[in-house]
N, C-alpha and C positions, 0 to 999 in steps of 0.2 A: 603594223603588218601582221597578218594572221599566219598560222602554220600552213594553211592551204596555199596562201600566196607564195610562201617560201618554197614549197614543193614544186610549184609550177616553174621555178627557175632551174630545177634539177634537170640534167640531161635525160632524154628518153632512153629506154633500153636499146641495146644493139640487138638486132634480130638477124639471125642467119639460119639457113636451111641446109641440111646435110647434103642435098643435091647440088649445092652451089660450088662444090669443089671436088676434085679428084682425090682418090686415095693416094697418100704419100708414103714413101719408104721410111721406115723407122729403123733404128740401129740394131734391133734384135732380130734374129732369124724368124721368118714367117710372120712378122708383124707389119701391118700397114695402119695408117691413121688418118683421121680428118680432124685436125685441131681447128675448130670453127672460130676460136678466139685464142690469141697467143700474144706474148710480150713483143713489143717492138721498141726501137730506140726512143720513139716519141711517147710510148706508153709502157714503160718497163714493168709496171706492177699488174698488168692485165694477166690473168691466169692462162695456162694452157688448159683449154676446155674443149672436149670433143669425144670422138670414139676411137677405140683401138680394135682392129680386126685381127684375129690370130688364126692362122691356118692350122689344120690338124698337124700335130708334131711340133708346134712352135714351143720355144722356151726362152727364158733369159736367166742369167746367173744371179747369185746374190750380189747386190751392189748397194751403195750408200747415196743418200741425197741430203742436202741441207734445207731444201724446201719441204713443204707439206703437201699431201695429196689425198684425194678420196677416189675410190673406184666403186662402181656398181656393175655387177655382172648381169648382162641382159640375156646372153645365150652361151651355151657350152658348159663344159666341166673342166675345172682347173685344179691342179695340185699346187698349192702355194705354201712353201715352208713345211711340206709334208701333210698339210690339211686339205681335204677335198672341199671345193667351193663351187657352187652352181648358181643358176639364175636366182636372183633375189638377194644374193650375198653382197654386202657392202663392206669395204675395207677402208679404214682411216689410218693413214700414216702421218704421224706427227713430225716435228722437226727437232733435231735431225732424225733420220731414220735409216734403218737397214731394210732394203726390200728383199724379201726372201726369194729363193729360187722359185720360178714359176714354170710349170709344164702343162701342156694340154694335148690329149690324144684326139679330142673331138673338134678342136678349134672353138672359136667363140667371138663374142662381141662384148666390149666393156666400155662403159661411160667413164671418163677420167677427167678429173679437175685437179690441176697442180697449181699451187699458189705460194706466194712468198711466205717463208717460215716466220710465224709470229715471234719466236724467240731468237732464231738465228739470223733472220733477214735474208736467208738464202733464196734466190730467185729461180723459178723454173726455167729450163733451157729449151727453146724451140729450135732455133737455127742450128742446122747440122745434127740434129737429134730426131726431129719429127719430119724433116723435109730433105732427107739425104738423097743425093743422086745415085750413090752406090754404098752398100754396107761395107764395113771393114770386118775382118774376122773377129769373132767374139773374144779370143785370147788377147787381141790387141786393144780392145775397147776398155776405156777407163771405167772402173767400178767404184770410184770414191766420190763421184759427184753426179 
């Protein structure tokens, strides 16, 4: 069997378009998202991958995660951990990591991919984080995962 024959057995890519779903409520004030791919009980290692939309004045506090993630800023200006970040900025958070405080006066759009931590094994959380029916107040939100 050749390498080409082996590749033909591999599953095809999953293809989703941003217009296939509605914006969902995310746990932080002023943030909504479209996670086009996310973990499920049947496929727990699929990453959270999609877009975050932040309204002007949005913010989230310092918090920790055991999984890893990459962000790419498409639109808007953000202050992340005291540093100004705009379109074309990419952030890579290893595992575990502390996510610095984020604030935006302009609002914006960020591509986000969260994936299982290579060293911790921590998995990204979709359910009740990216698809909330109602936010809870930030002071009551867990900041350690």
